[in-house]
C-alpha positions as CSV (number, residue, x, y, z in Angstrom):
1,M,0.0,0.0,0.0
2,R,1.4,3.4,-1.0
3,I,1.1,6.9,0.3
4,R,-1.3,9.0,-1.9
5,E,-1.1,12.4,-0.2
6,I,0.3,14.2,2.8
7,R,-1.2,17.5,3.7
8,A,-1.0,19.9,6.7
9,A,-3.1,22.8,7.9
10,S,-3.2,25.3,10.7
11,V,-5.6,24.8,13.6
12,T,-8.0,27.7,13.8
13,N,-10.7,26.2,16.1
14,V,-9.8,23.8,18.9
15,M,-13.3,22.9,19.8
16,P,-13.6,20.0,17.2
17,L,-10.5,18.6,18.9
18,G,-12.4,18.2,22.2
19,R,-11.4,21.3,24.0
20,S,-13.7,24.1,25.2
21,G,-12.1,26.8,23.2
22,E,-11.2,28.9,26.2
23,K,-7.6,29.8,26.7
24,P,-6.1,27.5,29.3
25,S,-5.5,29.4,32.5
26,F,-1.8,28.6,32.7
27,F,-1.1,30.8,29.7
28,S,-2.9,33.8,31.3
29,G,-1.4,36.7,33.4
30,D,-0.8,34.4,36.4
31,N,2.5,33.3,34.9
32,E,3.8,36.5,33.3
33,N,7.3,35.9,34.6
34,L,7.8,32.4,33.0
35,N,9.9,33.1,30.0
36,P,13.4,32.3,28.8
37,M,14.3,36.0,28.6
38,S,14.2,36.4,32.4
39,R,17.8,37.4,32.7
40,Y,16.7,40.8,31.3
41,L,14.6,42.9,33.7
42,E,12.8,44.6,30.8
43,F,11.3,41.3,29.8
44,M,10.0,40.3,33.2
45,G,6.2,40.2,33.3
46,R,5.9,39.5,29.6
47,G,5.9,35.7,29.5
48,P,3.0,34.7,27.2
49,H,3.6,37.7,25.0
50,L,7.0,36.3,23.9
51,A,5.6,33.0,22.6
52,P,5.6,32.6,18.8
53,P,2.3,33.7,17.3
54,W,1.5,30.5,15.2
55,S,-1.1,27.9,16.0
56,E,-1.0,24.2,16.1
57,V,-0.6,22.0,13.0
58,I,-2.7,19.0,11.9
59,C,-1.1,16.7,9.3
60,I,-3.1,14.0,7.4
61,A,-1.3,11.1,5.7
62,T,-3.6,9.3,3.2
63,A,-2.9,5.9,1.7
64,E,-4.0,4.8,-1.8
65,D,-7.0,2.9,-0.3
66,G,-8.3,6.1,1.4
67,T,-7.2,5.1,5.0
68,W,-5.7,8.2,6.7
69,G,-3.7,9.0,9.8
70,M,-3.4,12.2,11.8
71,G,-0.3,13.9,13.3
72,M,0.1,17.1,15.1
73,T,2.8,19.6,16.1
74,S,3.3,23.4,16.7
75,H,4.2,26.6,14.8
76,A,1.9,26.3,11.9
77,G,3.1,29.5,10.2
78,P,6.5,28.1,9.0
79,V,5.8,24.4,9.5
80,V,2.7,23.9,7.2
81,P,4.5,25.0,4.0
82,I,7.5,22.8,4.9
83,I,5.1,19.8,5.0
84,N,3.0,20.8,2.0
85,D,5.7,22.1,-0.3
86,Y,8.6,19.8,0.6
87,L,8.2,16.8,2.9
88,G,4.7,15.7,1.7
89,P,5.6,15.5,-2.0
90,L,8.9,13.7,-1.1
91,L,6.9,10.8,0.4
92,V,4.1,10.4,-2.1
93,G,4.3,6.9,-3.6
94,E,6.3,5.4,-0.7
95,D,5.3,2.2,1.1
96,A,2.8,3.3,3.8
97,F,4.3,0.8,6.3
98,A,7.9,2.0,5.8
99,T,8.0,4.5,8.6
100,E,11.7,4.1,9.3
101,R,12.6,4.7,5.6
102,M,10.3,7.7,5.3
103,W,11.7,9.3,8.5
104,N,15.2,8.8,7.2
105,L,14.3,10.4,3.9
106,M,12.8,13.5,5.7
107,V,15.8,13.9,8.1
108,R,18.4,13.5,5.3
109,C,16.7,15.9,2.9
110,S,15.8,18.5,5.5
111,G,19.2,18.2,7.1
112,A,20.9,19.0,3.8
113,Y,18.8,22.0,2.9
114,L,17.1,23.3,6.0
115,G,18.8,21.7,9.0
116,A,17.1,18.8,10.6
117,S,16.7,20.6,13.9
118,G,14.2,23.3,14.9
119,L,11.3,24.0,12.6
120,A,12.1,21.1,10.2
121,S,11.9,18.7,13.2
122,Y,8.5,20.0,14.1
123,A,7.4,19.3,10.5
124,I,9.0,15.8,10.5
125,S,7.2,15.0,13.8
126,A,3.8,15.8,12.4
127,V,4.3,13.7,9.3
128,D,5.8,10.7,11.3
129,L,2.9,10.7,13.7
130,A,0.4,10.7,10.9
131,L,2.2,7.8,9.3
132,W,2.2,5.8,12.6
133,D,-1.5,6.6,13.1
134,L,-2.2,5.4,9.5
135,K,-0.2,2.2,10.0
136,G,-2.1,1.4,13.2
137,K,-5.4,2.0,11.4
138,V,-4.5,-0.3,8.5
139,L,-3.4,-3.0,10.8
140,E,-6.3,-2.4,13.2
141,R,-4.0,-2.2,16.2
142,P,-3.2,0.6,18.7
143,V,0.3,2.1,18.2
144,Y,1.5,0.9,21.6
145,E,1.1,-2.7,20.3
146,L,3.1,-1.9,17.2
147,L,5.9,-0.7,19.6
148,G,6.0,-4.1,21.4
149,G,2.9,-3.9,23.6
150,P,2.4,-2.4,27.1
151,A,5.5,-2.1,29.3
152,R,3.4,-1.5,32.4
153,E,-0.2,-1.9,33.6
154,R,-0.8,1.8,33.6
155,V,1.1,5.1,33.2
156,H,2.0,6.9,36.3
157,C,1.4,10.6,35.6
158,Y,3.0,13.6,37.3
159,A,1.5,17.0,37.0
160,T,3.2,20.2,35.9
161,G,1.6,23.5,37.2
162,T,1.8,26.3,39.7
163,D,-1.2,25.5,41.9
164,V,0.2,22.6,44.0
165,R,-2.9,22.2,46.2
166,N,-5.2,21.9,43.2
167,L,-2.9,19.3,41.6
168,L,-2.9,17.2,44.8
169,D,-6.7,17.5,45.1
170,I,-7.3,16.1,41.6
171,G,-5.2,13.0,42.4
172,F,-1.6,13.6,41.4
173,D,1.1,12.5,43.9
174,S,4.1,13.8,41.9
175,I,4.3,17.4,40.9
176,K,6.7,19.6,38.9
177,V,6.6,23.3,39.4
178,P,8.1,26.0,37.2
179,C,10.9,28.2,38.6
180,P,9.2,31.6,38.9
181,W,12.3,33.8,38.5
182,G,15.5,34.0,36.5
183,A,18.9,35.6,37.1
184,A,17.7,39.2,36.5
185,K,16.4,39.5,40.1
186,G,19.8,38.2,41.5
187,T,19.8,37.2,45.1
188,K,16.2,38.1,45.6
189,A,15.3,35.5,42.9
190,L,17.1,32.9,45.0
191,R,15.3,33.8,48.2
192,E,11.8,34.0,46.6
193,T,12.3,30.7,44.7
194,E,13.4,29.0,47.9
195,A,10.3,30.2,49.7
196,F,8.2,28.9,46.8
197,I,9.8,25.5,46.8
198,A,9.6,25.3,50.6
199,E,5.8,25.9,50.5
200,A,5.5,23.3,47.7
201,R,7.4,20.7,49.7
202,K,5.3,21.4,52.7
203,Q,2.1,20.8,50.7
204,I,3.2,17.7,48.9
205,G,4.9,16.2,52.0
206,D,8.3,14.6,52.6
207,D,7.6,11.5,50.6
208,G,6.1,13.1,47.5
209,N,8.0,13.6,44.3
210,L,8.7,17.3,43.7
211,M,10.5,18.5,40.6
212,M,11.3,21.9,39.1
213,D,11.3,23.1,35.5
214,M,13.9,25.9,35.1
215,W,12.9,27.2,31.7
216,S,12.9,30.7,33.1
217,V,16.5,30.4,34.2
218,Q,18.7,29.3,31.2
219,D,21.8,30.2,33.1
220,A,24.4,27.7,34.4
221,Q,25.6,29.9,37.3
222,H,22.1,30.7,38.5
223,T,21.2,27.0,38.2
224,I,24.2,26.1,40.3
225,E,23.4,28.7,43.0
226,L,19.8,27.7,43.1
227,G,20.5,24.0,43.1
228,S,22.8,24.4,46.1
229,I,20.2,26.4,48.0
230,L,17.4,23.9,47.2
231,R,19.3,20.8,48.2
232,P,17.4,20.4,51.6
233,Y,14.1,20.2,49.8
234,Q,15.1,17.0,47.9
235,L,13.9,17.8,44.5
236,K,13.6,14.7,42.4
237,W,15.1,16.6,39.4
238,L,16.0,20.0,38.0
239,E,15.0,20.4,34.4
240,D,15.7,22.5,31.3
241,Y,18.1,24.8,33.0
242,V,20.4,26.1,30.2
243,Y,19.9,26.8,26.5
244,P,19.6,23.6,24.5
245,D,22.9,23.7,22.7
246,D,24.9,25.2,25.7
247,W,27.0,22.0,26.1
248,S,29.6,23.7,28.3
249,G,26.7,24.9,30.5
250,Y,25.5,21.3,30.9
251,E,29.0,20.2,31.7
252,E,29.4,22.9,34.4
253,V,26.1,22.2,36.1
254,R,26.9,18.4,36.1
255,Q,30.2,19.0,37.7
256,R,29.0,21.6,40.3
257,L,25.8,19.7,41.3
258,P,27.0,16.1,41.2
259,E,24.4,14.8,43.6
260,Q,21.4,16.4,41.9
261,T,19.4,14.5,39.3
262,L,19.3,16.5,36.1
263,A,16.8,16.3,33.2
264,A,16.8,17.9,29.8
265,G,15.9,17.3,26.1
266,E,12.5,18.8,25.3
267,R,14.2,21.3,22.9
268,W,16.7,18.8,21.4
269,Y,15.8,17.6,17.9
270,T,16.5,14.2,16.3
271,E,18.4,11.6,18.3
272,R,21.8,13.1,17.9
273,P,21.9,15.5,20.9
274,Y,20.6,12.7,23.2
275,Q,23.4,10.5,22.0
276,Y,26.0,13.2,22.8
277,A,24.5,14.0,26.2
278,A,24.3,10.3,27.2
279,R,27.9,9.7,26.1
280,R,29.2,12.7,28.2
281,C,26.9,11.8,31.2
282,L,25.5,15.3,31.1
283,V,22.0,14.5,32.3
284,D,20.3,11.6,34.0
285,I,16.8,11.8,32.4
286,L,16.2,12.3,28.7
287,Q,13.0,14.3,27.9
288,P,12.1,14.2,24.2
289,D,8.8,15.7,23.0
290,V,7.2,13.4,20.5
291,L,5.5,16.3,18.7
292,W,8.8,18.1,18.3
293,V,11.8,15.7,18.3
294,G,10.9,13.8,15.1
295,G,7.9,11.7,16.1
296,V,7.6,8.1,17.2
297,T,10.5,7.0,15.0
298,A,12.9,9.4,16.7
299,S,11.6,8.6,20.2
300,I,12.3,4.9,19.7
301,K,15.9,5.7,18.9
302,I,16.2,8.0,22.0
303,A,14.7,5.2,24.1
304,A,17.4,2.9,22.9
305,I,20.1,5.5,23.7
306,A,18.6,5.8,27.2
307,E,18.5,2.0,27.7
308,S,22.0,1.4,26.5
309,S,23.5,4.2,28.7
310,G,21.6,3.4,31.9
311,R,19.4,6.5,31.7
312,E,15.7,7.0,32.0
313,I,13.4,8.8,29.7
314,A,10.4,11.0,30.7
315,M,8.5,12.1,27.6
316,H,7.9,15.9,27.7
317,A,4.2,16.5,28.0
318,G,3.9,12.8,27.5
319,C,0.3,12.5,28.8
320,N,-1.0,15.7,27.2
321,D,-1.8,14.0,23.9
322,P,-2.5,10.5,22.6
323,Y,0.9,10.3,20.9
324,G,2.9,10.6,24.0
325,Q,0.5,8.4,26.0
326,H,1.2,5.4,23.7
327,L,4.9,5.9,24.1
328,C,4.8,6.3,27.8
329,Y,2.8,3.0,27.9
330,A,5.0,1.1,25.6
331,L,8.6,2.2,26.3
332,P,10.1,0.3,29.3
333,G,12.5,3.1,30.2
334,N,9.8,5.7,30.5
335,R,8.8,5.6,34.2
336,W,6.9,9.0,34.1
337,G,4.2,10.6,32.1
338,E,4.0,14.4,32.3
339,M,0.5,16.0,32.4
340,F,1.0,19.8,31.8
341,V,-2.1,21.1,33.6
342,G,-3.3,24.3,32.0
343,A,-6.8,24.1,33.4
344,S,-8.1,26.1,36.3
345,P,-9.3,24.3,39.5
346,G,-12.6,22.5,38.7
347,E,-12.0,22.8,35.0
348,D,-12.1,19.7,32.7
349,L,-8.5,18.5,32.0
350,M,-9.5,18.2,28.3
351,N,-9.2,22.0,28.2
352,T,-5.5,21.9,28.4
353,Y,-2.4,21.9,26.3
354,R,-2.6,19.6,23.2
355,A,-5.6,17.5,24.4
356,T,-7.4,15.6,21.6
357,S,-10.7,13.7,21.6
358,G,-10.3,10.0,22.3
359,M,-7.2,10.3,24.5
360,A,-7.3,9.1,28.1
361,L,-7.3,11.4,31.1
362,P,-5.6,10.6,34.3
363,I,-7.6,9.2,37.2
364,N,-5.9,9.6,40.6
365,G,-2.7,10.2,38.7
366,Y,-2.8,7.2,36.4
367,L,-4.1,6.4,32.9
368,V,-4.2,3.7,30.3
369,P,-4.2,4.9,26.6
370,S,-7.0,4.1,24.2
371,D,-6.8,0.6,22.6
372,A,-8.5,1.8,19.4
373,P,-6.5,1.5,16.2
374,G,-3.7,4.0,15.6
375,F,-3.6,6.5,18.4
376,G,-7.3,6.2,19.1
377,I,-8.0,9.8,18.1
378,E,-11.8,10.3,17.8
379,I,-12.2,12.9,15.1
380,T,-13.6,12.7,11.6
381,L,-12.3,14.3,8.4
382,D,-15.2,16.7,8.7
383,G,-14.1,17.5,12.2
384,I,-10.6,18.2,11.0
385,E,-11.9,20.5,8.4
386,A,-13.9,22.4,11.0
387,A,-10.7,22.6,13.2
388,T,-8.6,24.0,10.4
């Protein structure tokens, strides 16, 4: 069976995807200081306003018999034409089951002309996910079975958010909080962050897993100072603390915080950076994002790197969409499933980041993915047309 067409479009209406249409509360003014420019005082308080202006992407891969699969990613403005004008035509006529070959074709061509990282990787991810969804539908099997079957009875989810009490109340026992301040506030940032973590630890208790996302830091020295101060609070890991290609920064943090578990990788693309980081022992936990890193095919390669180097993986936003859920369920090295909670207290978790109809939602901090063919996404072509 051959590929007949691959097309992508921008998401203009999230309601057909199963969300309410309201902007998730996490992206409101409550988190204005969470931005990677926080070493500059003039950018404090402008968090959501610094995000790229483009919407999500839906990609449809159609086989010659009319069976279709759906993939998603971010940054529609530049990514949609990369798929429609370049990657899609490249794959027309290819064997619909040859996902490894098609991934390799996309990476090699985009690497030669665009660079396989960054925006090209977002485009490759959407196409690869659509191809895996298509393959599962043709074979009438969930993707997690195509990956070898369940590696666990259920996925243990941890929640990412700022309202620790609400996250505990809705059933999560492991929580990751964002670091609220960067280096621009100097010593005051260290004091205020310590107070924030102390309160979070008090609420979650001594035995709960507490992690911190340091996306608003991006500075090796500030990370080292903060990690030293926070040692008494026994953070399970520090995450995403320097810029993605600052390899000397990763090395410095590793050397200066030898006892702290470190996690990174959501903004690394293809398997190559993970291979380098594992070989140099820079981080303990690898965190690919299946919608960004190159799809399922890239994630399988990263899981093998983690397994062979004695590291864990923890898929970034792994429980926020059906794609990550299947990987979290099937990959033995993935002990955690992140649920980025953008919803307000009492709000349906479907109204959060990347949620799609048909995906499972955590109950008391655990979930089991849909066993429907492909990724189990419950949306028709008419619904996709309404969303785009």
